[in-house]
C-alpha positions in Angstrom: 20.2 -6.4 -51.5 18.4 -9.4 -50.9 21.0 -11.7 -52.1 24.5 -12.7 -50.9 26.7 -12.7 -53.7 29.5 -15.1 -53.0 32.7 -12.9 -54.2 35.2 -15.5 -52.7 33.7 -18.0 -55.1 34.1 -15.6 -58.1 37.7 -14.7 -57.0 38.8 -18.3 -56.6 37.4 -19.6 -60.0 38.8 -16.5 -61.8 42.2 -17.1 -60.2 42.2 -20.6 -61.6 40.9 -19.7 -65.1 43.5 -16.8 -65.4 46.5 -18.9 -64.2 45.5 -21.4 -66.7 45.3 -19.0 -69.6 48.2 -17.2 -68.7 50.5 -20.4 -68.8 49.1 -21.5 -72.2 49.7 -18.2 -73.6 53.2 -18.3 -72.1 53.9 -21.9 -73.7 52.6 -20.6 -77.0 54.4 -17.3 -77.4 57.4 -17.2 -75.4 58.9 -20.7 -75.3 62.5 -19.3 -76.2 62.4 -16.0 -74.4 64.4 -14.9 -71.2 62.9 -15.7 -68.0 62.5 -11.8 -66.9 60.5 -11.4 -70.4 58.5 -14.5 -69.5 57.7 -13.3 -66.0 56.4 -10.0 -67.1 54.4 -11.4 -69.8 53.1 -13.8 -67.5 52.1 -11.1 -65.0 50.5 -8.7 -67.7 48.3 -11.5 -69.3 47.2 -12.8 -65.7 46.0 -9.3 -64.6 44.2 -8.8 -67.8 42.6 -12.2 -67.8 41.8 -11.7 -64.0 39.8 -8.4 -64.7 38.1 -9.6 -67.8 37.0 -13.0 -66.3 36.2 -11.5 -62.9 34.1 -8.9 -64.5 31.8 -11.0 -66.7 31.5 -13.8 -63.9 30.3 -11.0 -61.5 27.9 -9.7 -63.9 26.4 -12.9 -64.4 25.2 -12.9 -61.0 23.0 -9.8 -61.9 21.6 -11.0 -65.3 18.5 -13.3 -65.1 18.8 -16.9 -66.4 16.0 -19.2 -67.7 13.9 -20.5 -64.9 15.5 -18.3 -62.2 12.0 -17.1 -61.1 9.4 -19.5 -59.9 5.7 -19.2 -59.6 2.8 -21.6 -58.6 -0.7 -20.8 -58.2 -4.3 -20.8 -59.6 -4.4 -20.4 -63.5 -7.7 -18.8 -64.6 -9.4 -17.4 -67.5 -10.6 -13.7 -66.5 -13.8 -12.7 -67.8 -14.0 -9.0 -67.4 -16.6 -6.6 -67.7 -17.8 -3.1 -66.7 -20.9 -3.7 -64.4 -23.3 -1.7 -62.4 -24.0 -1.4 -58.7 -27.2 -3.2 -59.0 -25.2 -6.3 -60.2 -23.0 -6.3 -57.3 -25.8 -6.1 -55.1 -27.6 -8.8 -56.7 -24.7 -11.1 -56.0 -23.6 -9.8 -52.8 -20.4 -8.4 -54.0 -18.3 -5.5 -52.8 -15.8 -3.2 -54.6 -12.2 -3.9 -54.3 -12.5 -7.5 -53.0 -12.0 -10.9 -54.2 -13.9 -14.1 -53.0 -14.5 -17.7 -54.1 -17.4 -18.5 -55.9 -20.1 -20.4 -54.2 -23.6 -21.7 -54.9 -25.1 -18.1 -54.9 -23.1 -17.1 -57.8 -23.9 -20.0 -60.1 -25.8 -17.4 -62.4 -23.2 -14.9 -62.2 -21.0 -15.9 -64.8 -23.8 -16.5 -67.6 -25.3 -13.1 -66.6 -22.0 -11.3 -66.8 -21.3 -12.6 -70.2 -24.9 -12.1 -71.5 -25.9 -8.7 -69.9 -22.5 -6.9 -70.4 -19.8 -6.7 -73.2 -17.1 -9.1 -71.8 -13.4 -9.6 -72.6 -11.3 -12.9 -71.9 -7.7 -12.5 -70.5 -5.2 -14.8 -69.1 -5.5 -14.4 -65.2 -4.9 -15.8 -61.8 -2.8 -13.8 -59.4 0.6 -15.5 -59.6 0.6 -16.2 -63.3 -0.4 -12.5 -64.0 2.6 -11.4 -61.9 5.0 -14.2 -63.6 4.0 -12.8 -67.0 4.4 -9.1 -66.0 7.9 -10.2 -64.8 8.8 -11.8 -67.9 7.6 -8.7 -70.0 9.8 -6.4 -67.9 12.9 -8.7 -68.3 12.2 -9.4 -71.9 15.4 -11.4 -72.4 16.2 -14.1 -71.8 13.0 -15.6 -72.6 11.6 -18.0 -69.9 13.0 -16.4 -66.8 9.5 -17.3 -65.3 8.3 -20.7 -64.6 4.9 -21.3 -63.6 2.9 -24.3 -62.2 -0.9 -24.8 -62.0 -3.7 -26.9 -63.0 -5.9 -26.5 -65.8 -8.6 -28.6 -67.8 -8.0 -30.3 -71.1 -10.3 -27.8 -72.7 -10.8 -24.7 -74.9 -10.1 -22.3 -71.9 -7.0 -24.3 -71.0 -5.7 -24.0 -74.6 -6.2 -20.4 -74.3 -4.1 -20.1 -71.3 -1.3 -22.2 -72.8 -1.3 -20.1 -75.7 -1.1 -16.9 -73.7 1.9 -18.2 -71.8 3.8 -18.9 -75.0 3.0 -15.7 -76.2 4.1 -14.1 -72.9 7.4 -16.3 -73.1 6.6 -17.9 -69.7 7.8 -21.4 -69.2 4.4 -22.8 -68.2 4.3 -26.4 -66.9 0.4 -27.2 -66.4 -0.7 -30.2 -64.4 -3.5 -31.1 -67.3 -6.6 -33.3 -66.0 -10.0 -34.2 -67.4 -12.3 -34.1 -64.2 -12.6 -30.3 -63.9 -12.9 -27.6 -66.4 -10.3 -24.9 -66.5 -11.0 -22.1 -63.8 -12.5 -18.7 -64.5 -12.8 -15.3 -62.8 -15.3 -12.8 -63.2 -13.9 -9.5 -62.9 -16.6 -6.9 -62.2 -15.3 -3.5 -62.7 -17.3 -0.4 -61.5 -15.5 2.8 -62.1 -11.7 2.4 -60.9 -12.6 -0.5 -58.6 -13.0 -4.2 -59.2 -14.7 -7.2 -57.6 -13.2 -10.6 -58.1 -15.4 -13.9 -58.2 -13.1 -16.9 -58.8 -14.5 -20.2 -59.8 -11.4 -22.5 -59.4 -12.6 -25.8 -60.6 -9.6 -27.3 -62.3 -7.3 -24.9 -60.4 -8.4 -26.3 -57.1 -7.4 -29.7 -58.2 -3.5 -29.4 -58.3 -1.9 -32.2 -56.8 1.5 -32.4 -55.3 2.3 -35.9 -55.8 1.1 -35.9 -59.3 3.1 -32.7 -60.7 5.3 -31.0 -58.1 7.0 -34.2 -56.9 7.8 -35.3 -60.4 11.6 -35.3 -61.0 11.6 -33.4 -64.1 9.3 -30.6 -62.2 11.2 -30.5 -59.0 14.2 -29.9 -61.1 12.8 -26.6 -62.4 12.1 -25.6 -58.6 15.5 -26.4 -57.7 16.6 -24.1 -60.8 15.0 -21.0 -59.2 16.6 -18.5 -57.1 13.2 -16.6 -56.5 9.8 -17.9 -55.7 6.5 -16.2 -55.6 3.1 -17.7 -54.5 -0.3 -15.6 -54.0 -2.2 -16.4 -50.9 -5.1 -17.8 -52.9 -3.0 -21.1 -53.3 -3.4 -21.7 -49.6 -6.9 -23.0 -50.3 -5.6 -25.6 -52.8 -2.4 -27.1 -51.9 -0.7 -26.0 -48.4 1.8 -29.0 -48.7 3.0 -27.8 -52.1 3.7 -24.4 -50.8 5.4 -25.8 -47.8 7.8 -27.9 -49.7 8.9 -25.0 -52.0 9.1 -22.5 -49.1 11.4 -24.9 -47.1 13.5 -25.6 -50.2 14.0 -21.7 -50.4 15.0 -21.4 -46.8 17.3 -24.4 -46.5 19.2 -23.2 -49.8 19.1 -19.4 -48.6 17.0 -18.4 -51.5 14.3 -15.6 -51.7 10.6 -16.9 -51.1 7.7 -14.3 -51.7 4.3 -14.5 -50.6 1.2 -12.3 -51.2 -1.6 -11.9 -48.6 -3.7 -12.1 -51.8 -7.4 -10.9 -50.3 -9.1 -10.4 -47.0 -10.7 -13.8 -46.8 -7.3 -15.5 -46.7 -6.3 -14.0 -43.3 -9.9 -14.5 -41.9 -10.4 -18.0 -43.0 -7.1 -19.6 -43.9 -5.1 -18.1 -40.9 -3.6 -21.5 -39.9 -2.3 -22.4 -43.3 -1.0 -18.8 -43.8 0.8 -18.8 -40.5 2.5 -22.3 -41.2 3.9 -20.6 -44.3 5.0 -17.1 -42.5 8.2 -18.1 -41.1 9.5 -18.9 -44.6 8.6 -15.7 -46.2 11.3 -13.4 -47.2 9.2 -10.9 -48.9 5.5 -10.3 -48.0 3.1 -8.4 -50.4 -0.5 -7.0 -49.8 -2.5 -3.9 -50.2 -3.9 -1.8 -47.2 -7.2 -3.7 -47.0 -5.2 -7.2 -46.8 -2.9 -5.5 -44.5 -5.5 -4.4 -42.1 -7.4 -7.7 -42.1 -4.0 -9.6 -41.6 -3.5 -7.1 -38.5 -7.0 -7.9 -37.0 -6.1 -11.7 -37.3 -2.9 -11.3 -35.8 -4.2 -9.1 -33.1 -1.7 -6.4 -34.1 -4.1 -3.6 -32.3 -3.3 -1.1 -35.1 -4.8 0.2 -38.4 -1.7 2.3 -39.2 -0.3 0.5 -42.4 3.3 1.5 -41.3 2.8 -0.2 -38.1 1.2 -3.2 -39.6 4.3 -3.5 -41.9 6.8 -3.3 -39.1 4.7 -6.0 -37.0 4.5 -8.3 -39.9 8.2 -7.9 -40.5 9.0 -8.8 -36.9 7.0 -12.3 -36.9 9.2 -15.3 -36.5 11.3 -16.2 -39.4 13.0 -19.5 -40.5 16.0 -18.2 -42.5 17.6 -15.6 -40.4 20.3 -14.9 -42.9 18.1 -12.4 -44.4 15.7 -9.9 -43.1 12.0 -10.1 -44.0 10.8 -7.4 -46.4 7.0 -6.2 -46.2 5.5 -4.3 -49.1 2.2 -2.9 -48.6 0.5 -1.1 -51.5 -2.1 1.6 -51.0 -3.4 2.5 -54.4 -2.6 6.0 -55.3 -1.0 6.6 -52.0 2.5 5.9 -51.1 3.7 2.3 -50.9 4.8 1.2 -47.7 8.1 -1.0 -47.4 8.5 -1.7 -43.7 9.8 1.7 -42.3 10.1 3.4 -45.6 7.5 4.9 -47.8 7.7 5.3 -51.8 5.5 7.6 -53.7 3.4 6.1 -56.4 3.4 7.4 -60.1 0.8 9.9 -60.7 -2.0 9.3 -63.1 -5.0 11.3 -64.3 -8.1 9.3 -63.1 -9.8 9.5 -66.8 -6.7 7.5 -67.9 -7.4 4.6 -65.7 -9.3 1.9 -67.6 -9.1 -1.2 -65.4 -7.5 -1.6 -62.1 -7.8 -5.4 -62.0 -4.4 -6.7 -62.3 -2.7 -3.7 -60.8 -1.5 -5.5 -57.8 -0.5 -8.5 -59.6 1.5 -6.0 -62.1 3.2 -4.2 -59.1 4.3 -7.4 -57.7 5.6 -8.6 -61.4 7.5 -5.5 -61.8 9.1 -5.8 -58.3 10.1 -9.5 -59.0 11.6 -8.5 -62.4 14.2 -6.4 -60.5 14.5 -8.8 -57.6 15.5 -11.8 -59.7 18.2 -9.5 -61.0 19.3 -8.6 -57.4 18.7 -4.9 -58.0 18.3 -2.5 -54.9 15.0 -2.4 -53.3 14.2 1.0 -54.4 14.6 -0.2 -58.0 12.3 -3.1 -57.3 9.6 -0.7 -55.9 10.2 1.7 -58.8 9.6 -1.2 -61.2 6.5 -2.2 -59.5 4.9 1.1 -59.8 5.8 1.5 -63.5 4.1 -1.8 -64.2 1.2 -1.2 -62.2 0.8 2.3 -63.9 0.9 0.7 -67.4 -1.6 -2.1 -66.7 -4.3 0.1 -65.3 -4.4 2.0 -68.5 -5.5 -0.9 -70.2 -8.0 -3.7 -70.0 -7.0 -6.9 -68.0 -3.8 -7.7 -67.0 -2.3 -6.8 -70.6 0.5 -4.8 -71.6 2.2 -3.2 -74.7 5.1 -5.2 -76.6 8.1 -3.8 -74.6 8.3 -1.7 -71.5 9.9 1.6 -71.3 11.4 1.3 -68.1 15.0 2.5 -67.7 
């Protein structure tokens, strides 16, 4: 378990409550009874109430509550289309990669929409994961909270609508200077190349949003935090504020390596956050690039996980968990491996969002304090569902038991 359930507190509160009700019932029904009868009745009532109340108080630790899962990142509208190799080559894109758009990608978005049948989906790595986690949990609604920046425009309205439909408690920082961010999802076979035009997502301001009393109250309410490494390019100070809060209060802070370029070009910021990371996510490509940046001198994914786990850690009350996925190959969790769910290649529609879905499934169990094995199983299930559909989408209800 990643949490420390304080059973002593539960026991103390149960004792006080049981004593109160036992005495109350004694006064109501046995005022004129003899002493022995009163004592026996008191004992029976006390034991019954203790078992009843203790059970439900303990159970409450394992049931998600609204706003117990917090995510912060880059909300983007995904523009998804199947493209050909010539399109990738034209814009210097690689399969199974993610980059930030620059001047050379100005024509990419218009050509993607004009040349290929495109679909629009609510996106952004962290937002996707929070949506999937909420879908897996179902009830109560709004277990997941999400912060990010959007524009006051049509695409921003779409994202707000999708958040409501997904029962996520989204609190966007809305501004007029930049339009809502978009992400080109270029699909070739079972691979995807992402090109993100952050726009408004890049305009998130800690002092204008995260620091506001009503917003910080939502951060304090959470017990699990998740941020994808992409947000390192936007607001390192916001990430550090949340990460330090988690460490100081023995809560769970999760980070995703997100993409190879994060380890390559944002290494300093990444390593400022790393000491606060309780759960580190990534895929085999991201793990390899992280290993190079840290000079781990190994390409073995299991060894990379062990070395990442051993990095300095601020909150020593809980060990770091490192989770590296490998597509259809086994998922590595530090020193353990977990087989993925098998799928016929012809059933794969779109692998975009598979990693986000895995994290969402994992978080859905983590926030309920389920065993690590169960979290991995939920991650595998969620990813298996999402890759059968276009975009990071899912049916009305999960079939995960």
